[in-house]
PDB file of N, H, CA, C and O in Angstrom:
ATOM      1  N   MET A   1       5.893  -3.694   7.417  1.00  0.00           N
ATOM      2  CA  MET A   1       5.547  -3.092   6.152  1.00  0.00           C
ATOM      3  C   MET A   1       4.037  -2.861   6.066  1.00  0.00           C
ATOM      4  O   MET A   1       3.577  -1.841   5.552  1.00  0.00           O
ATOM      5  N   LYS A   2       3.294  -3.815   6.572  1.00  0.00           N
ATOM      6  H   LYS A   2       3.668  -4.643   6.990  1.00  0.00           H
ATOM      7  CA  LYS A   2       1.843  -3.718   6.530  1.00  0.00           C
ATOM      8  C   LYS A   2       1.364  -2.485   7.307  1.00  0.00           C
ATOM      9  O   LYS A   2       0.466  -1.770   6.863  1.00  0.00           O
ATOM     10  N   ASP A   3       1.971  -2.252   8.461  1.00  0.00           N
ATOM     11  H   ASP A   3       2.700  -2.833   8.822  1.00  0.00           H
ATOM     12  CA  ASP A   3       1.587  -1.110   9.286  1.00  0.00           C
ATOM     13  C   ASP A   3       1.920   0.221   8.611  1.00  0.00           C
ATOM     14  O   ASP A   3       1.184   1.195   8.765  1.00  0.00           O
ATOM     15  N   LEU A   4       3.015   0.263   7.873  1.00  0.00           N
ATOM     16  H   LEU A   4       3.613  -0.529   7.748  1.00  0.00           H
ATOM     17  CA  LEU A   4       3.407   1.473   7.154  1.00  0.00           C
ATOM     18  C   LEU A   4       2.357   1.841   6.110  1.00  0.00           C
ATOM     19  O   LEU A   4       1.914   2.988   6.051  1.00  0.00           O
ATOM     20  N   ILE A   5       1.963   0.882   5.295  1.00  0.00           N
ATOM     21  H   ILE A   5       2.323  -0.050   5.343  1.00  0.00           H
ATOM     22  CA  ILE A   5       0.967   1.122   4.250  1.00  0.00           C
ATOM     23  C   ILE A   5      -0.384   1.458   4.879  1.00  0.00           C
ATOM     24  O   ILE A   5      -1.099   2.325   4.378  1.00  0.00           O
ATOM     25  N   LEU A   6      -0.735   0.794   5.953  1.00  0.00           N
ATOM     26  H   LEU A   6      -0.154   0.089   6.361  1.00  0.00           H
ATOM     27  CA  LEU A   6      -1.993   1.063   6.639  1.00  0.00           C
ATOM     28  C   LEU A   6      -2.035   2.497   7.161  1.00  0.00           C
ATOM     29  O   LEU A   6      -3.046   3.183   7.011  1.00  0.00           O
ATOM     30  N   TYR A   7      -0.958   2.944   7.763  1.00  0.00           N
ATOM     31  H   TYR A   7      -0.137   2.387   7.885  1.00  0.00           H
ATOM     32  CA  TYR A   7      -0.883   4.301   8.312  1.00  0.00           C
ATOM     33  C   TYR A   7      -0.978   5.355   7.205  1.00  0.00           C
ATOM     34  O   TYR A   7      -1.729   6.321   7.330  1.00  0.00           O
ATOM     35  N   ILE A   8      -0.224   5.169   6.137  1.00  0.00           N
ATOM     36  H   ILE A   8       0.386   4.384   6.035  1.00  0.00           H
ATOM     37  CA  ILE A   8      -0.230   6.135   5.032  1.00  0.00           C
ATOM     38  C   ILE A   8      -1.613   6.204   4.395  1.00  0.00           C
ATOM     39  O   ILE A   8      -2.131   7.292   4.148  1.00  0.00           O
ATOM     40  N   THR A   9      -2.203   5.061   4.131  1.00  0.00           N
ATOM     41  H   THR A   9      -1.782   4.176   4.332  1.00  0.00           H
ATOM     42  CA  THR A   9      -3.496   5.009   3.454  1.00  0.00           C
ATOM     43  C   THR A   9      -4.609   5.598   4.304  1.00  0.00           C
ATOM     44  O   THR A   9      -5.448   6.341   3.795  1.00  0.00           O
ATOM     45  N   LYS A  10      -4.626   5.279   5.589  1.00  0.00           N
ATOM     46  H   LYS A  10      -3.945   4.676   6.003  1.00  0.00           H
ATOM     47  CA  LYS A  10      -5.664   5.825   6.467  1.00  0.00           C
ATOM     48  C   LYS A  10      -5.563   7.340   6.572  1.00  0.00           C
ATOM     49  O   LYS A  10      -6.571   8.009   6.798  1.00  0.00           O
ATOM     50  N   SER A  11      -4.374   7.887   6.413  1.00  0.00           N
ATOM     51  H   SER A  11      -3.555   7.343   6.230  1.00  0.00           H
ATOM     52  CA  SER A  11      -4.194   9.334   6.443  1.00  0.00           C
ATOM     53  C   SER A  11      -4.714  10.001   5.173  1.00  0.00           C
ATOM     54  O   SER A  11      -5.056  11.183   5.193  1.00  0.00           O
ATOM     55  N   LEU A  12      -4.776   9.262   4.075  1.00  0.00           N
ATOM     56  H   LEU A  12      -4.498   8.302   4.058  1.00  0.00           H
ATOM     57  CA  LEU A  12      -5.180   9.825   2.787  1.00  0.00           C
ATOM     58  C   LEU A  12      -6.689   9.795   2.540  1.00  0.00           C
ATOM     59  O   LEU A  12      -7.224  10.704   1.905  1.00  0.00           O
ATOM     60  N   VAL A  13      -7.370   8.786   3.022  1.00  0.00           N
ATOM     61  H   VAL A  13      -6.936   8.048   3.537  1.00  0.00           H
ATOM     62  CA  VAL A  13      -8.744   8.536   2.605  1.00  0.00           C
ATOM     63  C   VAL A  13      -9.776   9.202   3.515  1.00  0.00           C
ATOM     64  O   VAL A  13      -9.461   9.626   4.627  1.00  0.00           O
ATOM     65  N   ASP A  14     -11.025   9.287   3.015  1.00  0.00           N
ATOM     66  H   ASP A  14     -11.280   8.943   2.112  1.00  0.00           H
ATOM     67  CA  ASP A  14     -12.137   9.836   3.795  1.00  0.00           C
ATOM     68  C   ASP A  14     -12.759   8.792   4.717  1.00  0.00           C
ATOM     69  O   ASP A  14     -13.320   9.132   5.759  1.00  0.00           O
ATOM     70  N   GLN A  15     -12.659   7.521   4.333  1.00  0.00           N
ATOM     71  H   GLN A  15     -12.204   7.244   3.487  1.00  0.00           H
ATOM     72  CA  GLN A  15     -13.246   6.439   5.120  1.00  0.00           C
ATOM     73  C   GLN A  15     -12.140   5.489   5.604  1.00  0.00           C
ATOM     74  O   GLN A  15     -11.949   4.423   5.018  1.00  0.00           O
ATOM     75  N   PRO A  16     -11.422   5.858   6.650  1.00  0.00           N
ATOM     76  CA  PRO A  16     -10.301   5.019   7.112  1.00  0.00           C
ATOM     77  C   PRO A  16     -10.728   3.651   7.650  1.00  0.00           C
ATOM     78  O   PRO A  16      -9.911   2.732   7.712  1.00  0.00           O
ATOM     79  N   ASP A  17     -11.999   3.508   8.038  1.00  0.00           N
ATOM     80  H   ASP A  17     -12.662   4.255   7.987  1.00  0.00           H
ATOM     81  CA  ASP A  17     -12.468   2.214   8.550  1.00  0.00           C
ATOM     82  C   ASP A  17     -12.567   1.165   7.450  1.00  0.00           C
ATOM     83  O   ASP A  17     -12.585  -0.032   7.736  1.00  0.00           O
ATOM     84  N   GLU A  18     -12.632   1.600   6.198  1.00  0.00           N
ATOM     85  H   GLU A  18     -12.618   2.573   5.966  1.00  0.00           H
ATOM     86  CA  GLU A  18     -12.778   0.688   5.060  1.00  0.00           C
ATOM     87  C   GLU A  18     -11.430   0.176   4.531  1.00  0.00           C
ATOM     88  O   GLU A  18     -11.407  -0.663   3.631  1.00  0.00           O
ATOM     89  N   VAL A  19     -10.321   0.664   5.071  1.00  0.00           N
ATOM     90  H   VAL A  19     -10.341   1.346   5.802  1.00  0.00           H
ATOM     91  CA  VAL A  19      -9.000   0.283   4.579  1.00  0.00           C
ATOM     92  C   VAL A  19      -8.642  -1.108   5.079  1.00  0.00           C
ATOM     93  O   VAL A  19      -8.719  -1.390   6.275  1.00  0.00           O
ATOM     94  N   ARG A  20      -8.250  -1.975   4.148  1.00  0.00           N
ATOM     95  H   ARG A  20      -8.188  -1.746   3.176  1.00  0.00           H
ATOM     96  CA  ARG A  20      -7.832  -3.342   4.476  1.00  0.00           C
ATOM     97  C   ARG A  20      -6.514  -3.641   3.778  1.00  0.00           C
ATOM     98  O   ARG A  20      -6.360  -3.380   2.585  1.00  0.00           O
ATOM     99  N   VAL A  21      -5.572  -4.186   4.524  1.00  0.00           N
ATOM    100  H   VAL A  21      -5.697  -4.398   5.493  1.00  0.00           H
ATOM    101  CA  VAL A  21      -4.291  -4.587   3.949  1.00  0.00           C
ATOM    102  C   VAL A  21      -4.074  -6.053   4.312  1.00  0.00           C
ATOM    103  O   VAL A  21      -4.056  -6.413   5.489  1.00  0.00           O
ATOM    104  N   SER A  22      -3.910  -6.891   3.297  1.00  0.00           N
ATOM    105  H   SER A  22      -3.925  -6.598   2.341  1.00  0.00           H
ATOM    106  CA  SER A  22      -3.611  -8.300   3.546  1.00  0.00           C
ATOM    107  C   SER A  22      -2.204  -8.597   3.046  1.00  0.00           C
ATOM    108  O   SER A  22      -1.747  -8.044   2.046  1.00  0.00           O
ATOM    109  N   GLU A  23      -1.541  -9.473   3.760  1.00  0.00           N
ATOM    110  H   GLU A  23      -1.912  -9.922   4.573  1.00  0.00           H
ATOM    111  CA  GLU A  23      -0.140  -9.780   3.492  1.00  0.00           C
ATOM    112  C   GLU A  23      -0.012 -11.225   3.029  1.00  0.00           C
ATOM    113  O   GLU A  23      -0.491 -12.146   3.690  1.00  0.00           O
ATOM    114  N   ILE A  24       0.640 -11.412   1.882  1.00  0.00           N
ATOM    115  H   ILE A  24       1.029 -10.664   1.345  1.00  0.00           H
ATOM    116  CA  ILE A  24       0.870 -12.751   1.343  1.00  0.00           C
ATOM    117  C   ILE A  24       2.380 -12.964   1.289  1.00  0.00           C
ATOM    118  O   ILE A  24       3.081 -12.311   0.516  1.00  0.00           O
ATOM    119  N   ASP A  25       2.870 -13.883   2.116  1.00  0.00           N
ATOM    120  H   ASP A  25       2.300 -14.413   2.743  1.00  0.00           H
ATOM    121  CA  ASP A  25       4.308 -14.123   2.207  1.00  0.00           C
ATOM    122  C   ASP A  25       4.749 -15.172   1.198  1.00  0.00           C
ATOM    123  O   ASP A  25       4.110 -16.211   1.033  1.00  0.00           O
ATOM    124  N   GLY A  26       5.862 -14.874   0.524  1.00  0.00           N
ATOM    125  H   GLY A  26       6.382 -14.030   0.657  1.00  0.00           H
ATOM    126  CA  GLY A  26       6.508 -15.835  -0.347  1.00  0.00           C
ATOM    127  C   GLY A  26       7.901 -16.101   0.183  1.00  0.00           C
ATOM    128  O   GLY A  26       8.246 -15.650   1.275  1.00  0.00           O
ATOM    129  N   GLU A  27       8.703 -16.825  -0.574  1.00  0.00           N
ATOM    130  H   GLU A  27       8.422 -17.191  -1.461  1.00  0.00           H
ATOM    131  CA  GLU A  27      10.060 -17.126  -0.123  1.00  0.00           C
ATOM    132  C   GLU A  27      10.930 -15.878  -0.104  1.00  0.00           C
ATOM    133  O   GLU A  27      11.623 -15.616   0.879  1.00  0.00           O
ATOM    134  N   GLN A  28      10.897 -15.111  -1.185  1.00  0.00           N
ATOM    135  H   GLN A  28      10.334 -15.324  -1.984  1.00  0.00           H
ATOM    136  CA  GLN A  28      11.737 -13.922  -1.272  1.00  0.00           C
ATOM    137  C   GLN A  28      10.931 -12.636  -1.336  1.00  0.00           C
ATOM    138  O   GLN A  28      11.463 -11.557  -1.072  1.00  0.00           O
ATOM    139  N   THR A  29       9.662 -12.737  -1.680  1.00  0.00           N
ATOM    140  H   THR A  29       9.230 -13.613  -1.893  1.00  0.00           H
ATOM    141  CA  THR A  29       8.839 -11.553  -1.887  1.00  0.00           C
ATOM    142  C   THR A  29       7.567 -11.616  -1.055  1.00  0.00           C
ATOM    143  O   THR A  29       6.958 -12.676  -0.912  1.00  0.00           O
ATOM    144  N   THR A  30       7.174 -10.477  -0.511  1.00  0.00           N
ATOM    145  H   THR A  30       7.668  -9.616  -0.627  1.00  0.00           H
ATOM    146  CA  THR A  30       5.912 -10.350   0.193  1.00  0.00           C
ATOM    147  C   THR A  30       5.015  -9.438  -0.629  1.00  0.00           C
ATOM    148  O   THR A  30       5.446  -8.379  -1.087  1.00  0.00           O
ATOM    149  N   VAL A  31       3.766  -9.851  -0.814  1.00  0.00           N
ATOM    150  H   VAL A  31       3.416 -10.710  -0.442  1.00  0.00           H
ATOM    151  CA  VAL A  31       2.803  -9.050  -1.567  1.00  0.00           C
ATOM    152  C   VAL A  31       1.806  -8.461  -0.576  1.00  0.00           C
ATOM    153  O   VAL A  31       1.198  -9.188   0.209  1.00  0.00           O
ATOM    154  N   LEU A  32       1.642  -7.143  -0.617  1.00  0.00           N
ATOM    155  H   LEU A  32       2.136  -6.553  -1.255  1.00  0.00           H
ATOM    156  CA  LEU A  32       0.650  -6.467   0.199  1.00  0.00           C
ATOM    157  C   LEU A  32      -0.506  -6.070  -0.711  1.00  0.00           C
ATOM    158  O   LEU A  32      -0.309  -5.355  -1.694  1.00  0.00           O
ATOM    159  N   GLU A  33      -1.699  -6.527  -0.389  1.00  0.00           N
ATOM    160  H   GLU A  33      -1.859  -7.107   0.409  1.00  0.00           H
ATOM    161  CA  GLU A  33      -2.884  -6.186  -1.165  1.00  0.00           C
ATOM    162  C   GLU A  33      -3.669  -5.133  -0.398  1.00  0.00           C
ATOM    163  O   GLU A  33      -4.089  -5.364   0.736  1.00  0.00           O
ATOM    164  N   LEU A  34      -3.865  -3.980  -1.020  1.00  0.00           N
ATOM    165  H   LEU A  34      -3.524  -3.793  -1.942  1.00  0.00           H
ATOM    166  CA  LEU A  34      -4.550  -2.857  -0.396  1.00  0.00           C
ATOM    167  C   LEU A  34      -5.941  -2.709  -0.980  1.00  0.00           C
ATOM    168  O   LEU A  34      -6.110  -2.629  -2.197  1.00  0.00           O
ATOM    169  N   LYS A  35      -6.936  -2.673  -0.105  1.00  0.00           N
ATOM    170  H   LYS A  35      -6.798  -2.738   0.884  1.00  0.00           H
ATOM    171  CA  LYS A  35      -8.320  -2.505  -0.538  1.00  0.00           C
ATOM    172  C   LYS A  35      -8.913  -1.323   0.224  1.00  0.00           C
ATOM    173  O   LYS A  35      -8.843  -1.268   1.451  1.00  0.00           O
ATOM    174  N   VAL A  36      -9.503  -0.371  -0.522  1.00  0.00           N
ATOM    175  H   VAL A  36      -9.559  -0.416  -1.520  1.00  0.00           H
ATOM    176  CA  VAL A  36     -10.128   0.806   0.078  1.00  0.00           C
ATOM    177  C   VAL A  36     -11.550   0.932  -0.471  1.00  0.00           C
ATOM    178  O   VAL A  36     -11.945   0.205  -1.383  1.00  0.00           O
ATOM    179  N   ALA A  37     -12.310   1.870   0.102  1.00  0.00           N
ATOM    180  H   ALA A  37     -11.989   2.461   0.843  1.00  0.00           H
ATOM    181  CA  ALA A  37     -13.660   2.133  -0.396  1.00  0.00           C
ATOM    182  C   ALA A  37     -13.569   2.651  -1.825  1.00  0.00           C
ATOM    183  O   ALA A  37     -12.590   3.291  -2.208  1.00  0.00           O
ATOM    184  N   LYS A  38     -14.604   2.365  -2.604  1.00  0.00           N
ATOM    185  H   LYS A  38     -15.399   1.845  -2.293  1.00  0.00           H
ATOM    186  CA  LYS A  38     -14.615   2.743  -4.018  1.00  0.00           C
ATOM    187  C   LYS A  38     -14.418   4.246  -4.213  1.00  0.00           C
ATOM    188  O   LYS A  38     -13.758   4.666  -5.164  1.00  0.00           O
ATOM    189  N   GLU A  39     -14.983   5.056  -3.321  1.00  0.00           N
ATOM    190  H   GLU A  39     -15.519   4.715  -2.548  1.00  0.00           H
ATOM    191  CA  GLU A  39     -14.874   6.511  -3.422  1.00  0.00           C
ATOM    192  C   GLU A  39     -13.447   7.003  -3.152  1.00  0.00           C
ATOM    193  O   GLU A  39     -13.060   8.071  -3.628  1.00  0.00           O
ATOM    194  N   ASP A  40     -12.675   6.238  -2.400  1.00  0.00           N
ATOM    195  H   ASP A  40     -12.989   5.371  -2.014  1.00  0.00           H
ATOM    196  CA  ASP A  40     -11.319   6.645  -2.022  1.00  0.00           C
ATOM    197  C   ASP A  40     -10.245   6.108  -2.945  1.00  0.00           C
ATOM    198  O   ASP A  40      -9.068   6.421  -2.769  1.00  0.00           O
ATOM    199  N   LEU A  41     -10.623   5.312  -3.917  1.00  0.00           N
ATOM    200  H   LEU A  41     -11.579   5.057  -4.060  1.00  0.00           H
ATOM    201  CA  LEU A  41      -9.638   4.687  -4.796  1.00  0.00           C
ATOM    202  C   LEU A  41      -8.801   5.727  -5.546  1.00  0.00           C
ATOM    203  O   LEU A  41      -7.591   5.561  -5.694  1.00  0.00           O
ATOM    204  N   GLY A  42      -9.436   6.781  -6.011  1.00  0.00           N
ATOM    205  H   GLY A  42     -10.420   6.916  -5.891  1.00  0.00           H
ATOM    206  CA  GLY A  42      -8.722   7.837  -6.727  1.00  0.00           C
ATOM    207  C   GLY A  42      -7.720   8.562  -5.851  1.00  0.00           C
ATOM    208  O   GLY A  42      -6.661   8.968  -6.331  1.00  0.00           O
ATOM    209  N   LYS A  43      -8.032   8.732  -4.577  1.00  0.00           N
ATOM    210  H   LYS A  43      -8.892   8.402  -4.187  1.00  0.00           H
ATOM    211  CA  LYS A  43      -7.111   9.403  -3.660  1.00  0.00           C
ATOM    212  C   LYS A  43      -5.861   8.569  -3.411  1.00  0.00           C
ATOM    213  O   LYS A  43      -4.759   9.101  -3.274  1.00  0.00           O
ATOM    214  N   VAL A  44      -6.047   7.259  -3.356  1.00  0.00           N
ATOM    215  H   VAL A  44      -6.941   6.826  -3.468  1.00  0.00           H
ATOM    216  CA  VAL A  44      -4.908   6.371  -3.109  1.00  0.00           C
ATOM    217  C   VAL A  44      -4.020   6.276  -4.350  1.00  0.00           C
ATOM    218  O   VAL A  44      -2.796   6.217  -4.234  1.00  0.00           O
ATOM    219  N   ILE A  45      -4.629   6.263  -5.527  1.00  0.00           N
ATOM    220  H   ILE A  45      -5.623   6.312  -5.621  1.00  0.00           H
ATOM    221  CA  ILE A  45      -3.840   6.175  -6.755  1.00  0.00           C
ATOM    222  C   ILE A  45      -3.217   7.520  -7.098  1.00  0.00           C
ATOM    223  O   ILE A  45      -2.046   7.575  -7.474  1.00  0.00           O
ATOM    224  N   GLY A  46      -3.971   8.599  -6.979  1.00  0.00           N
ATOM    225  H   GLY A  46      -4.922   8.554  -6.674  1.00  0.00           H
ATOM    226  CA  GLY A  46      -3.449   9.932  -7.259  1.00  0.00           C
ATOM    227  C   GLY A  46      -3.435  10.238  -8.743  1.00  0.00           C
ATOM    228  O   GLY A  46      -3.708   9.373  -9.576  1.00  0.00           O
ATOM    229  N   LYS A  47      -3.114  11.487  -9.061  1.00  0.00           N
ATOM    230  H   LYS A  47      -2.893  12.190  -8.385  1.00  0.00           H
ATOM    231  CA  LYS A  47      -3.055  11.899 -10.466  1.00  0.00           C
ATOM    232  C   LYS A  47      -1.912  11.183 -11.160  1.00  0.00           C
ATOM    233  O   LYS A  47      -0.763  11.235 -10.722  1.00  0.00           O
ATOM    234  N   GLN A  48      -2.255  10.513 -12.253  1.00  0.00           N
ATOM    235  H   GLN A  48      -3.189  10.471 -12.609  1.00  0.00           H
ATOM    236  CA  GLN A  48      -1.309   9.753 -13.059  1.00  0.00           C
ATOM    237  C   GLN A  48      -0.531   8.731 -12.231  1.00  0.00           C
ATOM    238  O   GLN A  48       0.587   8.360 -12.589  1.00  0.00           O
ATOM    239  N   GLY A  49      -1.124   8.276 -11.123  1.00  0.00           N
ATOM    240  H   GLY A  49      -2.032   8.577 -10.832  1.00  0.00           H
ATOM    241  CA  GLY A  49      -0.511   7.237 -10.303  1.00  0.00           C
ATOM    242  C   GLY A  49       0.623   7.711  -9.415  1.00  0.00           C
ATOM    243  O   GLY A  49       1.410   6.899  -8.927  1.00  0.00           O
ATOM    244  N   ARG A  50       0.716   9.013  -9.200  1.00  0.00           N
ATOM    245  H   ARG A  50       0.077   9.672  -9.596  1.00  0.00           H
ATOM    246  CA  ARG A  50       1.841   9.550  -8.419  1.00  0.00           C
ATOM    247  C   ARG A  50       1.815   9.112  -6.960  1.00  0.00           C
ATOM    248  O   ARG A  50       2.853   8.759  -6.401  1.00  0.00           O
ATOM    249  N   THR A  51       0.636   9.131  -6.337  1.00  0.00           N
ATOM    250  H   THR A  51      -0.208   9.417  -6.791  1.00  0.00           H
ATOM    251  CA  THR A  51       0.546   8.740  -4.927  1.00  0.00           C
ATOM    252  C   THR A  51       0.875   7.263  -4.760  1.00  0.00           C
ATOM    253  O   THR A  51       1.607   6.889  -3.844  1.00  0.00           O
ATOM    254  N   ALA A  52       0.341   6.426  -5.635  1.00  0.00           N
ATOM    255  H   ALA A  52      -0.254   6.730  -6.380  1.00  0.00           H
ATOM    256  CA  ALA A  52       0.626   4.986  -5.570  1.00  0.00           C
ATOM    257  C   ALA A  52       2.111   4.726  -5.801  1.00  0.00           C
ATOM    258  O   ALA A  52       2.703   3.877  -5.135  1.00  0.00           O
ATOM    259  N   ARG A  53       2.713   5.447  -6.735  1.00  0.00           N
ATOM    260  H   ARG A  53       2.232   6.137  -7.277  1.00  0.00           H
ATOM    261  CA  ARG A  53       4.141   5.285  -7.023  1.00  0.00           C
ATOM    262  C   ARG A  53       4.982   5.705  -5.815  1.00  0.00           C
ATOM    263  O   ARG A  53       5.981   5.061  -5.495  1.00  0.00           O
ATOM    264  N   ALA A  54       4.572   6.788  -5.149  1.00  0.00           N
ATOM    265  H   ALA A  54       3.761   7.310  -5.409  1.00  0.00           H
ATOM    266  CA  ALA A  54       5.298   7.248  -3.962  1.00  0.00           C
ATOM    267  C   ALA A  54       5.196   6.227  -2.830  1.00  0.00           C
ATOM    268  O   ALA A  54       6.173   5.973  -2.125  1.00  0.00           O
ATOM    269  N   MET A  55       4.008   5.645  -2.662  1.00  0.00           N
ATOM    270  H   MET A  55       3.214   5.851  -3.234  1.00  0.00           H
ATOM    271  CA  MET A  55       3.841   4.621  -1.628  1.00  0.00           C
ATOM    272  C   MET A  55       4.701   3.398  -1.932  1.00  0.00           C
ATOM    273  O   MET A  55       5.292   2.809  -1.027  1.00  0.00           O
ATOM    274  N   ARG A  56       4.770   3.019  -3.200  1.00  0.00           N
ATOM    275  H   ARG A  56       4.290   3.498  -3.936  1.00  0.00           H
ATOM    276  CA  ARG A  56       5.606   1.871  -3.587  1.00  0.00           C
ATOM    277  C   ARG A  56       7.092   2.177  -3.385  1.00  0.00           C
ATOM    278  O   ARG A  56       7.865   1.295  -3.011  1.00  0.00           O
ATOM    279  N   THR A  57       7.485   3.416  -3.631  1.00  0.00           N
ATOM    280  H   THR A  57       6.857   4.132  -3.935  1.00  0.00           H
ATOM    281  CA  THR A  57       8.883   3.806  -3.425  1.00  0.00           C
ATOM    282  C   THR A  57       9.254   3.722  -1.947  1.00  0.00           C
ATOM    283  O   THR A  57      10.304   3.184  -1.595  1.00  0.00           O
ATOM    284  N   LEU A  58       8.388   4.255  -1.083  1.00  0.00           N
ATOM    285  H   LEU A  58       7.535   4.692  -1.369  1.00  0.00           H
ATOM    286  CA  LEU A  58       8.628   4.171   0.362  1.00  0.00           C
ATOM    287  C   LEU A  58       8.669   2.731   0.841  1.00  0.00           C
ATOM    288  O   LEU A  58       9.516   2.361   1.654  1.00  0.00           O
ATOM    289  N   LEU A  59       7.757   1.928   0.335  1.00  0.00           N
ATOM    290  H   LEU A  59       7.070   2.229  -0.326  1.00  0.00           H
ATOM    291  CA  LEU A  59       7.714   0.517   0.706  1.00  0.00           C
ATOM    292  C   LEU A  59       8.969  -0.211   0.252  1.00  0.00           C
ATOM    293  O   LEU A  59       9.504  -1.048   0.979  1.00  0.00           O
ATOM    294  N   GLY A  60       9.436   0.106  -0.941  1.00  0.00           N
ATOM    295  H   GLY A  60       9.001   0.786  -1.532  1.00  0.00           H
ATOM    296  CA  GLY A  60      10.660  -0.513  -1.453  1.00  0.00           C
ATOM    297  C   GLY A  60      11.874  -0.162  -0.619  1.00  0.00           C
ATOM    298  O   GLY A  60      12.716  -1.015  -0.340  1.00  0.00           O
ATOM    299  N   ALA A  61      11.963   1.111  -0.218  1.00  0.00           N
ATOM    300  H   ALA A  61      11.280   1.805  -0.444  1.00  0.00           H
ATOM    301  CA  ALA A  61      13.099   1.535   0.607  1.00  0.00           C
ATOM    302  C   ALA A  61      13.062   0.875   1.982  1.00  0.00           C
ATOM    303  O   ALA A  61      14.089   0.427   2.490  1.00  0.00           O
ATOM    304  N   ALA A  62      11.882   0.819   2.575  1.00  0.00           N
ATOM    305  H   ALA A  62      11.047   1.184   2.161  1.00  0.00           H
ATOM    306  CA  ALA A  62      11.757   0.207   3.902  1.00  0.00           C
ATOM    307  C   ALA A  62      12.007  -1.291   3.857  1.00  0.00           C
ATOM    308  O   ALA A  62      12.628  -1.842   4.766  1.00  0.00           O
ATOM    309  N   SER A  63      11.529  -1.958   2.807  1.00  0.00           N
ATOM    310  H   SER A  63      11.024  -1.511   2.069  1.00  0.00           H
ATOM    311  CA  SER A  63      11.712  -3.409   2.737  1.00  0.00           C
ATOM    312  C   SER A  63      13.150  -3.779   2.400  1.00  0.00           C
ATOM    313  O   SER A  63      13.630  -4.829   2.827  1.00  0.00           O
ATOM    314  N   THR A  64      13.846  -2.937   1.641  1.00  0.00           N
ATOM    315  H   THR A  64      13.456  -2.084   1.294  1.00  0.00           H
ATOM    316  CA  THR A  64      15.252  -3.184   1.352  1.00  0.00           C
ATOM    317  C   THR A  64      16.072  -3.146   2.630  1.00  0.00           C
ATOM    318  O   THR A  64      17.002  -3.932   2.811  1.00  0.00           O
ATOM    319  N   LYS A  65      15.721  -2.233   3.504  1.00  0.00           N
ATOM    320  H   LYS A  65      14.965  -1.595   3.357  1.00  0.00           H
ATOM    321  CA  LYS A  65      16.417  -2.129   4.783  1.00  0.00           C
ATOM    322  C   LYS A  65      16.231  -3.397   5.616  1.00  0.00           C
ATOM    323  O   LYS A  65      17.120  -3.783   6.376  1.00  0.00           O
ATOM    324  N   CYS A  66      15.073  -4.042   5.470  1.00  0.00           N
ATOM    325  H   CYS A  66      14.351  -3.729   4.854  1.00  0.00           H
ATOM    326  CA  CYS A  66      14.801  -5.290   6.188  1.00  0.00           C
ATOM    327  C   CYS A  66      15.364  -6.510   5.465  1.00  0.00           C
ATOM    328  O   CYS A  66      15.370  -7.612   6.013  1.00  0.00           O
ATOM    329  N   GLY A  67      15.835  -6.315   4.242  1.00  0.00           N
ATOM    330  H   GLY A  67      15.831  -5.419   3.797  1.00  0.00           H
ATOM    331  CA  GLY A  67      16.434  -7.417   3.492  1.00  0.00           C
ATOM    332  C   GLY A  67      15.437  -8.288   2.762  1.00  0.00           C
ATOM    333  O   GLY A  67      15.744  -9.438   2.448  1.00  0.00           O
ATOM    334  N   LYS A  68      14.259  -7.777   2.485  1.00  0.00           N
ATOM    335  H   LYS A  68      14.009  -6.843   2.740  1.00  0.00           H
ATOM    336  CA  LYS A  68      13.237  -8.542   1.782  1.00  0.00           C
ATOM    337  C   LYS A  68      12.568  -7.647   0.753  1.00  0.00           C
ATOM    338  O   LYS A  68      12.561  -6.425   0.902  1.00  0.00           O
ATOM    339  N   ARG A  69      12.013  -8.238  -0.278  1.00  0.00           N
ATOM    340  H   ARG A  69      12.019  -9.230  -0.400  1.00  0.00           H
ATOM    341  CA  ARG A  69      11.334  -7.475  -1.330  1.00  0.00           C
ATOM    342  C   ARG A  69       9.840  -7.486  -1.053  1.00  0.00           C
ATOM    343  O   ARG A  69       9.259  -8.537  -0.780  1.00  0.00           O
ATOM    344  N   THR A  70       9.219  -6.311  -1.125  1.00  0.00           N
ATOM    345  H   THR A  70       9.691  -5.458  -1.347  1.00  0.00           H
ATOM    346  CA  THR A  70       7.788  -6.197  -0.881  1.00  0.00           C
ATOM    347  C   THR A  70       7.135  -5.465  -2.040  1.00  0.00           C
ATOM    348  O   THR A  70       7.652  -4.457  -2.522  1.00  0.00           O
ATOM    349  N   VAL A  71       5.989  -5.984  -2.486  1.00  0.00           N
ATOM    350  H   VAL A  71       5.569  -6.803  -2.095  1.00  0.00           H
ATOM    351  CA  VAL A  71       5.258  -5.417  -3.623  1.00  0.00           C
ATOM    352  C   VAL A  71       3.884  -4.980  -3.128  1.00  0.00           C
ATOM    353  O   VAL A  71       3.245  -5.683  -2.346  1.00  0.00           O
ATOM    354  N   LEU A  72       3.433  -3.808  -3.592  1.00  0.00           N
ATOM    355  H   LEU A  72       3.952  -3.237  -4.227  1.00  0.00           H
ATOM    356  CA  LEU A  72       2.105  -3.302  -3.227  1.00  0.00           C
ATOM    357  C   LEU A  72       1.163  -3.433  -4.419  1.00  0.00           C
ATOM    358  O   LEU A  72       1.459  -2.972  -5.521  1.00  0.00           O
ATOM    359  N   GLU A  73       0.018  -4.076  -4.171  1.00  0.00           N
ATOM    360  H   GLU A  73      -0.222  -4.451  -3.275  1.00  0.00           H
ATOM    361  CA  GLU A  73      -1.032  -4.168  -5.188  1.00  0.00           C
ATOM    362  C   GLU A  73      -2.273  -3.489  -4.636  1.00  0.00           C
ATOM    363  O   GLU A  73      -2.710  -3.772  -3.520  1.00  0.00           O
ATOM    364  N   ILE A  74      -2.838  -2.584  -5.438  1.00  0.00           N
ATOM    365  H   ILE A  74      -2.483  -2.354  -6.344  1.00  0.00           H
ATOM    366  CA  ILE A  74      -4.046  -1.869  -5.042  1.00  0.00           C
ATOM    367  C   ILE A  74      -5.225  -2.535  -5.731  1.00  0.00           C
ATOM    368  O   ILE A  74      -5.316  -2.538  -6.959  1.00  0.00           O
ATOM    369  N   LEU A  75      -6.122  -3.096  -4.941  1.00  0.00           N
ATOM    370  H   LEU A  75      -6.048  -3.093  -3.944  1.00  0.00           H
ATOM    371  CA  LEU A  75      -7.281  -3.817  -5.467  1.00  0.00           C
ATOM    372  C   LEU A  75      -8.489  -2.902  -5.565  1.00  0.00           C
ATOM    373  O   LEU A  75      -8.643  -1.972  -4.772  1.00  0.00           O
ATOM    374  N   GLU A  76      -9.344  -3.172  -6.541  1.00  0.00           N
ATOM    375  H   GLU A  76      -9.218  -3.927  -7.185  1.00  0.00           H
ATOM    376  CA  GLU A  76     -10.573  -2.389  -6.685  1.00  0.00           C
ATOM    377  C   GLU A  76     -11.690  -3.004  -5.895  1.00  0.00           C
ATOM    378  O   GLU A  76     -12.805  -2.483  -5.894  1.00  0.00           O
TER     379      GLU A  76
END
C-alpha cells in the first residue's frame, strides 16, 4: 500500500524527492501518513479534495483485496 501511494504522489508533485510516506501498523488498521513539500500540498489535495478522495478510494479498494483496512492521512 505504501508503494502505491508513493508512486501516485510522486507522479503528481513538482518535487518528488520531498515525498515521504510513513506506515503505522495497528491490529486491524494501517495508517499511512503522507508528507509533501509545502508548494505541492495543493496538488495532492486537489480542488475540493477530489485528488485526495480519489487516492483514498484507490487505497481502500487495494487494501480490501488484501483483507486489511488502510487509512491515508495527508500531513502539512
